[in-house]
C-alpha positions in Angstrom: 5.1 -4.9 -12.5 8.0 -6.8 -11.0 9.1 -6.8 -7.4 9.1 -8.6 -4.0 6.0 -6.9 -2.6 2.4 -6.4 -3.5 0.8 -3.1 -4.3 -1.9 -1.3 -2.3 -1.8 2.3 -3.2 -5.3 1.6 -4.5 -6.5 0.8 -1.0 -8.0 4.3 -0.9 -11.5 3.2 0.0 -14.8 4.9 0.6 -14.1 8.5 -0.4 -17.1 10.7 0.0 -18.6 14.1 -0.2 -20.6 15.7 2.5 -23.5 18.0 2.2 -24.7 20.1 5.2 -28.3 21.4 5.3 -30.2 23.1 8.1 -28.1 21.4 10.8 -28.7 17.9 9.4 -25.7 16.0 8.1 -26.4 14.2 4.9 -23.7 12.1 3.4 -23.8 11.0 -0.3 -21.4 8.3 -1.5 -19.4 9.5 -4.5 -20.3 6.8 -7.0 -17.8 8.0 -9.6 -14.9 7.9 -7.1 -15.9 4.5 -5.6 -16.2 3.2 -9.2 -12.6 4.4 -10.0 -11.3 2.9 -6.7 -13.1 -0.4 -7.3 -11.6 -0.7 -10.8 -8.2 0.2 -9.4 -8.3 -2.5 -6.7 -8.9 -5.1 -9.4 -5.4 -4.4 -10.7 -3.9 -6.3 -7.7 -4.5 -9.5 -9.6 -1.8 -8.5 -12.2 1.0 -8.3 -9.6 3.5 -11.0 -9.0 6.7 -11.6 -7.0 10.1 -12.6 -8.3 11.9 -15.8 -7.5 15.1 -15.7 -5.5 18.2 -14.3 -7.3 19.8 -17.7 -7.2 16.8 -19.2 -9.0 16.7 -16.4 -11.5 20.4 -16.9 -12.3 19.8 -20.6 -12.8 17.0 -20.0 -15.3 18.9 -17.3 -17.0 21.9 -19.7 -17.5 19.6 -22.4 -18.9 17.9 -19.8 -21.2 21.2 -18.6 -22.5 22.4 -22.1 -23.2 19.2 -23.0 -25.1 19.5 -19.6 -27.0 23.1 -20.3 -28.0 22.5 -23.9 -29.1 19.5 -22.9 -31.3 21.5 -20.1 -33.0 24.4 -22.4 -33.6 22.0 -25.0 -35.0 20.9 -22.3 -37.6 24.4 -22.2 -38.9 23.9 -25.7 -40.3 27.4 -26.9 -39.3 28.6 -30.4 -38.4 26.6 -31.7 -35.4 29.4 -31.8 -32.8 30.8 -28.5 -34.0 27.5 -26.6 -33.8 26.7 -28.1 -30.4 30.1 -27.0 -29.0 29.6 -23.6 -30.6 26.1 -23.4 -29.2 27.4 -24.0 -25.7 30.1 -21.3 -26.2 27.4 -19.0 -27.5 25.2 -19.7 -24.4 28.1 -19.2 -22.0 29.1 -16.0 -23.7 25.5 -14.7 -23.6 25.3 -15.5 -19.9 28.6 -13.7 -19.2 27.7 -10.7 -21.3 24.3 -10.5 -19.6 25.8 -10.7 -16.1 28.4 -8.0 -16.9 25.7 -5.8 -18.3 23.5 -6.2 -15.3 26.5 -5.4 -13.0 27.3 -2.3 -15.0 23.6 -1.1 -15.1 23.3 -1.7 -11.3 26.4 0.1 -10.2 26.3 2.9 -12.7 22.8 3.9 -11.5 22.9 2.9 -7.9 22.1 6.3 -6.5 19.5 7.1 -9.2 17.7 3.8 -9.3 16.8 2.3 -5.9 14.6 -0.3 -7.6 17.2 -1.9 -9.9 19.2 -4.1 -7.7 21.0 -7.1 -9.2 18.0 -9.4 -8.6 15.7 -7.2 -10.6 18.2 -6.6 -13.3 18.6 -10.4 -13.7 14.8 -10.8 -13.8 14.5 -8.3 -16.6 17.3 -9.9 -18.5 15.7 -13.3 -18.2 12.2 -12.1 -19.3 13.7 -10.2 -22.3 15.7 -13.2 -23.3 12.7 -15.5 -23.1 10.9 -13.2 -25.4 13.8 -13.2 -27.8 14.0 -17.0 -27.6 10.5 -17.2 -29.1 11.7 -15.5 -32.3 14.9 -17.5 -32.3 12.9 -20.8 -32.2 10.7 -19.5 -35.1 13.9 -18.6 -37.0 15.5 -22.0 -36.6 12.3 -23.7 -37.8 12.0 -21.3 -40.8 15.6 -21.8 -41.7 14.8 -25.4 -42.8 12.8 -23.9 -45.6 14.6 -20.7 -46.3 18.3 -20.5 -45.5 19.3 -17.4 -43.7 15.8 -16.4 -42.7 16.7 -17.1 -39.1 18.8 -14.0 -38.9 15.9 -11.7 -39.7 13.8 -13.3 -37.0 16.8 -13.0 -34.7 16.8 -9.3 -35.4 13.1 -9.0 -34.8 13.6 -10.8 -31.5 16.4 -8.3 -30.7 13.8 -5.5 -31.3 11.3 -7.3 -29.1 13.8 -7.6 -26.2 14.9 -4.0 -26.7 11.3 -2.8 -26.6 10.5 -4.7 -23.4 13.6 -3.4 -21.7 13.0 0.1 -22.9 9.4 0.1 -21.5 10.5 -1.3 -18.1 13.4 1.1 -17.7 11.2 4.0 -18.8 8.5 3.0 -16.2 10.9 2.4 -13.3 14.2 4.0 -13.7 15.0 7.6 -12.5 18.0 7.8 -14.8 18.0 10.2 -17.7 16.8 9.3 -21.1 20.3 8.6 -22.5 21.0 6.1 -19.7 17.7 4.5 -20.1 18.3 3.9 -23.8 21.8 2.5 -23.1 20.5 0.2 -20.3 17.8 -1.1 -22.6 20.0 -1.8 -25.6 23.3 -2.8 -24.0 22.9 -6.6 -23.2 21.0 -7.5 -26.5 23.4 -5.3 -28.6 26.5 -7.0 -27.1 25.1 -10.4 -27.9 23.9 -9.5 -31.3 27.4 -8.2 -32.2 28.8 -11.5 -31.0 26.4 -13.5 -33.1 26.8 -11.4 -36.2 30.6 -11.6 -36.0 30.6 -15.4 -35.6 27.9 -16.0 -38.2 29.9 -13.9 -40.7 33.1 -15.8 -39.9 31.5 -19.2 -40.6 29.6 -17.8 -43.6 26.2 -18.4 -42.0 25.0 -14.9 -43.1 26.0 -12.3 -45.6 25.8 -8.7 -44.4 24.3 -7.3 -47.5 22.9 -3.8 -47.9 19.3 -5.1 -47.6 20.1 -6.9 -44.4 21.8 -3.8 -42.9 18.8 -1.7 -43.9 16.5 -4.1 -42.3 18.5 -4.0 -39.1 18.5 -0.2 -39.0 14.8 0.3 -40.0 13.5 -2.4 -37.6 15.3 -0.8 -34.6 14.2 2.7 -35.6 10.6 1.6 -36.0 10.7 -0.3 -32.7 12.1 2.7 -30.8 9.4 4.9 -32.4 6.6 2.6 -31.5 7.8 2.5 -27.8 8.1 6.3 -27.8 4.6 6.7 -29.1 3.3 4.2 -26.6 5.0 6.0 -23.6 4.1 9.5 -24.9 0.4 8.6 -25.2 0.2 7.1 -21.7 2.1 10.0 -20.2 -0.4 12.5 -21.6 -3.1 11.0 -19.4 -1.2 11.9 -16.2 -0.3 15.3 -17.6 -4.0 16.1 -18.2 -5.2 14.8 -14.9 -2.4 15.7 -12.4 0.0 17.8 -14.4 2.6 15.0 -14.0 3.3 12.4 -16.7 2.0 8.9 -15.9 5.4 7.2 -15.9 6.7 9.7 -13.3 3.9 8.7 -11.1 4.5 5.0 -11.7 8.3 5.4 -11.0 7.5 7.1 -7.7 5.1 4.3 -6.7 7.5 1.6 -7.6 10.3 3.1 -5.5 8.0 3.2 -2.5 6.5 -0.2 -3.1 9.7 -2.1 -3.6 12.3 -0.2 -1.6 10.5 2.0 0.8 12.0 4.9 -1.0 9.4 7.6 -0.3 11.1 10.8 -1.5 9.7 10.7 -5.2 6.2 10.0 -4.1 6.2 12.5 -1.3 7.5 15.1 -3.6 4.4 14.6 -5.7 2.2 14.7 -2.6 3.8 17.9 -1.4 3.1 19.4 -4.8 -0.6 18.4 -4.7 -1.2 18.8 -1.0 -3.9 20.9 0.7 -3.7 22.5 4.1 -6.2 21.2 6.7 -6.6 21.5 10.5 -6.0 18.2 12.4 -7.6 17.6 15.8 -5.8 15.5 18.4 -7.5 14.3 21.6 -6.1 12.4 24.5 -7.3 10.7 27.7 -4.6 10.3 30.3 -5.0 8.0 33.3 -2.7 8.1 36.3 -2.7 6.3 39.7 -2.8 7.8 43.2 0.9 8.4 43.1 0.6 10.5 40.0 2.3 7.9 37.7 0.7 7.9 34.3 -0.5 4.3 33.6 -2.4 4.6 30.3 -3.1 7.1 27.5 -5.7 6.9 24.7 -4.8 9.3 22.0 -7.3 9.7 19.1 -6.0 11.6 16.1 -8.2 13.0 13.4 -5.8 12.3 10.5 -6.0 9.1 8.5 -3.1 6.6 8.7 -2.5 6.1 5.0 -2.1 5.6 2.1 0.1 2.5 2.5 3.3 1.1 4.0 5.4 3.9 5.5 4.2 6.5 2.9 2.5 9.6 4.2 1.0 9.0 7.7 0.6 5.2 7.4 3.0 4.5 10.3 2.1 7.5 12.4 -0.1 5.7 15.0 2.7 3.5 16.0 5.2 6.4 16.0 2.8 8.3 18.3 2.5 5.3 20.6 6.3 4.8 20.7 7.1 8.4 21.3 4.6 8.8 24.1 5.6 5.6 25.8 9.2 6.8 25.7 8.2 10.0 27.3 5.7 8.6 29.9 7.6 5.7 31.5 5.4 2.8 32.7 2.6 4.0 30.4 0.7 1.9 27.8 -0.4 4.1 24.9 -3.4 3.2 22.7 -4.0 5.0 19.3 -7.4 4.0 18.0 -8.8 5.3 14.7 -10.4 8.8 14.7 -13.2 9.8 12.4 -11.3 10.5 9.1 -10.8 9.2 5.6 -8.0 9.0 3.1 -8.5 12.7 2.2 -6.7 13.3 5.6 -3.6 11.2 4.8 -0.6 13.4 5.7 1.5 14.3 2.7 5.1 13.8 3.9 7.3 12.7 6.8 7.8 16.4 7.6 4.1 16.8 8.2 4.2 13.6 10.3 6.8 15.2 12.5 4.7 18.3 13.1 1.8 16.2 14.3 4.0 13.9 16.3 5.6 16.7 18.2 2.2 18.2 19.0 0.9 14.7 20.1 3.9 14.4 22.5 3.1 17.9 24.0 -0.6 16.9 24.3 0.2 14.6 27.2 1.3 17.6 29.4 -2.0 17.6 31.4 -2.2 18.9 35.0 -6.0 19.0 35.5 -7.1 15.5 36.6 -10.5 14.3 38.0 -11.4 11.3 40.1 -14.8 10.5 38.5 -16.1 8.4 35.6 -19.4 6.9 34.7 -20.3 3.4 33.7 -20.4 2.9 29.9 -23.7 2.9 28.1 -24.5 1.4 24.7 -27.2 2.2 22.2 -27.9 0.4 18.9 -30.0 1.8 16.0 -30.4 -0.1 12.7 -27.1 -1.9 13.2 -25.1 1.2 14.3 -23.8 0.7 17.8 -22.6 3.6 19.9 -21.0 3.4 23.3 -20.4 6.3 25.7 -18.4 6.6 28.9 -17.7 9.9 30.6 -14.4 10.8 32.1 -14.1 14.0 34.1 -16.7 15.7 31.8 -15.4 14.3 28.6 -17.6 11.9 26.7 -15.6 9.0 25.2 -17.8 7.8 22.3 -17.2 4.6 20.3 -18.9 3.7 17.0 -19.2 0.4 15.2 -21.4 -1.4 12.7 -20.1 -4.8 13.6 -20.8 -7.4 12.5 -21.7 -5.5 9.3 -18.9 -3.9 7.3 -17.6 -0.5 8.4 -14.9 1.6 6.9 -13.7 5.2 7.5 -16.4 7.4 9.1 -16.3 11.1 8.1 -15.1 14.0 10.2 -18.5 15.6 9.8 -20.0 12.9 12.1 -17.4 13.9 14.7 -18.6 17.5 14.5 -22.2 16.3 15.0 -21.1 14.3 18.1 -19.2 17.2 19.6 -22.2 19.5 19.2 -24.5 17.0 20.7 -22.1 16.4 23.6 -22.0 20.1 24.4 -25.8 20.3 24.3 -25.9 17.5 26.9 -23.6 19.4 29.3 -20.3 17.7 28.5 -17.1 19.8 28.1 -16.1 17.9 25.0 -16.3 14.5 23.3 -13.7 12.1 21.9 -15.1 9.9 19.2 -13.5 6.6 18.0 -14.2 4.8 14.8 -13.8 1.2 16.0 -13.0 0.1 12.5 -13.6 -3.5 13.5 -15.6 -5.4 10.9 -15.2 -6.0 7.2 -16.9 -8.5 4.9 -18.1 -6.6 1.9 -19.0 -3.2 0.6 -19.5 -0.3 3.1 -22.8 1.5 2.7 -21.8 4.7 4.3 -24.8 6.7 3.2 -27.0 4.2 5.1 -24.9 4.3 8.2 -24.7 8.0 9.1 -28.3 8.6 10.2 -28.4 5.5 12.5 -25.1 6.6 14.0 -26.4 10.1 14.6 -29.5 8.7 16.3 -27.6 6.3 18.5 -25.0 8.9 19.4 -27.7 11.4 20.5 -29.4 8.7 22.7 -26.2 7.4 24.2 -25.0 10.9 25.1 -28.4 11.6 26.8 -28.2 8.3 28.7 -24.6 9.0 29.7 -25.5 12.5 31.0 -27.9 10.8 33.5 -25.3 8.4 34.8 -23.8 9.2 38.3 -20.1 9.8 38.2 -18.1 7.8 40.7 -14.5 6.9 41.5 -13.0 4.3 39.3 -10.0 1.9 38.8 -7.8 1.5 35.8 -5.7 -1.5 34.6 -3.7 -1.7 31.4 -1.5 -4.2 29.6 0.1 -4.8 26.2 1.2 -8.0 24.4 3.0 -8.4 21.1 2.3 -11.7 19.4 5.5 -13.0 17.8 3.7 -15.2 15.2 1.6 -12.3 13.9 3.4 -9.7 11.8 2.7 -7.3 8.9 2.0 -10.1 6.5 -0.7 -11.4 8.8 -2.2 -8.0 9.3 -0.8 -6.9 12.7 1.4 -3.9 13.1 4.2 -3.5 15.7 1.8 -2.1 18.3 0.4 -5.5 19.0 -2.6 -5.7 21.4 -3.3 -3.3 24.2 -6.1 -3.6 26.7 -7.4 -0.8 29.0 -9.8 -1.9 31.8 -12.0 0.6 33.5 -13.9 -0.5 36.6 -16.7 1.8 37.8 -18.9 0.3 40.5 -19.9 -3.2 39.5 -19.1 -2.6 35.8 -15.8 -3.7 34.3 -15.3 -2.2 30.9 -12.5 -3.3 28.5 -11.2 -1.3 25.6 -9.0 -3.5 23.3 -6.9 -1.9 20.7 -5.2 -4.1 18.0 -2.7 -2.5 15.7 -4.2 -3.5 12.4 -6.4 -2.3 9.5 -9.9 -3.4 10.3 -11.0 -6.9 11.4 -12.9 -9.8 9.8 -16.6 -9.8 10.5 -17.6 -11.8 13.6 -14.2 -11.8 15.3 -15.2 -8.8 17.5 -18.1 -10.7 18.9 -16.0 -13.8 19.7 -13.4 -11.7 21.5 -16.0 -9.9 23.6 -17.6 -13.3 24.4 -14.2 -14.6 25.6 -13.7 -11.5 27.7 -17.0 -12.0 29.4 -15.7 -15.2 30.8 -13.1 -13.2 32.6 -15.7 -11.0 34.4 -15.6 -8.2 31.8 -19.2 -6.9 31.7 -18.8 -4.6 28.7 -16.2 -3.9 26.1 -15.2 -2.7 22.6 -12.6 -3.7 20.1 -10.7 -1.1 18.1 -8.1 -1.3 15.3 -5.7 1.5 14.7 -6.3 1.4 10.9 -2.6 1.4 10.5 -1.6 1.1 6.8 1.9 -0.3 7.4 0.2 -3.7 6.8 -0.9 -2.5 3.4 1.1 -3.3 0.3 2.6 -6.4 2.0 0.6 -9.3 0.6 -0.7 -10.2 -2.9 -4.4 -10.2 -2.6 -7.4 -8.2 -3.8 -7.2 -5.7 -0.9 -3.4 -5.7 -0.7 -3.6 -6.5 3.1 -5.1 -8.8 5.6 -7.6 -7.4 8.1 -7.1 -8.6 11.6 -8.1 -12.3 11.8 -8.1 -13.1 8.1 -4.6 -14.7 8.2 -4.5 -15.3 12.0 -5.6 -18.3 14.0 -8.6 -16.9 15.9 -8.1 -19.0 19.0 -4.4 -17.9 19.3 -5.4 -14.3 18.8 -8.2 -14.5 21.4 -5.8 -16.1 23.9 -3.4 -13.2 23.5 -6.3 -10.7 24.1 -7.4 -12.7 27.2 -3.8 -12.7 28.5 -3.5 -9.0 28.1 -6.9 -8.5 29.7 -5.9 -10.7 32.7 -2.7 -8.7 33.1 -4.8 -5.5 33.0 -7.2 -6.8 35.5 -4.3 -7.7 37.8 -3.0 -4.2 37.6 -6.3 -2.5 38.6 -5.9 0.4 41.0 -7.6 3.6 41.9 -7.1 6.2 39.2 -7.6 9.8 38.0 -8.2 11.0 34.5 -7.4 14.1 32.5 -8.2 15.0 28.9 -7.1 17.5 26.4 -7.9 18.4 22.8 -5.9 20.5 20.4 -5.9 21.5 16.8 -2.8 21.3 14.6 -3.3 24.1 12.1 -2.4 24.0 8.4 -1.1 20.5 8.1 -0.5 19.4 4.6 -2.7 16.4 3.6 -3.1 14.7 0.2 -6.7 15.7 -0.1 -9.8 14.0 -1.5 -9.6 15.6 -5.0 -6.0 14.3 -5.3 -6.9 10.9 -4.1 -9.6 10.7 -6.7 -7.3 12.1 -9.4 -4.6 9.5 -8.6 -7.0 6.6 -8.7 -8.5 8.0 -12.0 -5.0 8.4 -13.5 -4.0 4.8 -12.8 -7.3 3.5 -13.9 -7.3 5.4 -17.2 -3.5 4.8 -17.8 -3.9 1.1 -17.5 -6.9 1.0 -19.8 -5.0 3.2 -22.3 -2.0 1.0 -22.1 -4.0 -2.0 -22.9 -5.8 -0.4 -25.8 -2.5 0.9 -27.2 -0.7 -2.4 -26.7 -3.2 -4.1 -29.1 -2.8 -1.3 -31.6 0.8 0.0 -31.6 2.6 -3.3 -31.2 0.6 -5.4 -33.7 1.0 -2.5 -36.1 4.8 -2.6 -35.4 4.6 -6.3 -36.2 3.0 -5.6 -39.5 5.6 -3.0 -40.4 8.5 -5.4 -39.4 6.8 -8.2 -41.4 6.6 -5.9 -44.4 10.3 -5.1 -44.0 11.0 -8.8 -43.7 9.4 -9.4 -47.1 10.7 -6.2 -48.9 14.3 -6.4 -47.6 
């Protein structure tokens, strides 16, 4: 693929299937799905970025000049004459290529968001470089067999045409006629120029055999490309009912230009309806001014960039902060996986509107309990009670953790009710990654730790409490470093002699060990307990060229700088501590369209199988085409 940005559609990790039996939740990892996803992730290494347009034009000009000089050399004219003619050829090729690229760009501007002038120039450069290989071979062969250069020139024409046809078919939304014309236009214009000049100086004779070779070679090339595309498209049709190249075109539009409509049209077609739970804790001071809100949504912020619900956590934060003046909003990750990625922006709007209304709370309480923590086999669960609502946090840090399933949330809700709480709001801290996530080994320890923490919390004595909150937005950390626009928010809760700090960083997971360093730094400020959350935002995905397609928090950041920002926000929050009240609310948004687990698996499977098929076909179809063209070369 070609473009400015890396791909992370395949960042759909840790899909699962849940089995429920006699009240005990048993989670079995889906080995086949994880295998497909792991294979898909490996494809990141095949991605690349383009040079600047200026650099591309420079190399294109040099390639054109070399191309022209070599062709003129094949004419076997006087030295100064062929050199001058070669420079004219090269300049002509460059001008024709530029005119063609302008024509392609502006004739398909509305249909093809991907094909800007830079990418048109890149495709022209790569196709000419491929053509140049055959021209060099032709010039060398011409020393032994006069006129042989032209047949290799025509084979090079076919190679350039095939490359352009494949790329346009994979990326362009134009119709088939336009795609063919875009593919053939620049090489055809130059071929006509060369043929006319070569005939004028008697460098070639347009005999019947040569004309037949030209026609047959182009026909066989077009047929080979058609067979190649048709065979790959059949995979998508069988798996999703959509040809593979349509899927690829939609992905490229989203990846390169944030043009989501084609992909979301596919998502809408494949989507499933699910109920999405939204939960909120709202803290206000004695004057009734809302200071802080923690909203925990049970959708998944994916799959990547601004596609689906990737940017929804920040959208919720921004909308609520606009509604609730002087309020800092935190949107940590709920218990959900990629099967709960919202399908379209329209579905985002439905959830966003309900999230905004969720903050209309009138029933506040003045009591909270100190936070308690329980660890079982590496699974750490914290619980703090606010006005009868158990706020439960889950982490495996420093071991790897990824998305925790909604079924674990149901388990926690049931356990909370049995322990006398009105409800529970569970947060997947999503704060440690260093290797594979063994989800099937994590569920039971989480269940055990959650049960014990809820029991311990139920024995705590509620008391009045204070709240302080602050947010910082580090300027040097952006999407490419793994931090979303929400920056860092810190909520401090003081109950009796315990000072609890909840830190939310707008990112997708965190490097292992960083959580512990941050908590250690906060303890120096008098924070006696704390937890670090990430939002699991996927706006940071598909931004960098690396195996994951994104940087977890801390992987591309200076840790000391990051910790200083967290400490600064914590100091600001401590300085703003004041007596507070708390209210909570949970709601279910019914029949929201999500991508769905089966569709996620099907898409990963499609891409994996399509790439494998493309490789197998490439070493079959195109070598066979080479044999056919070589046979034509001899026979004609």
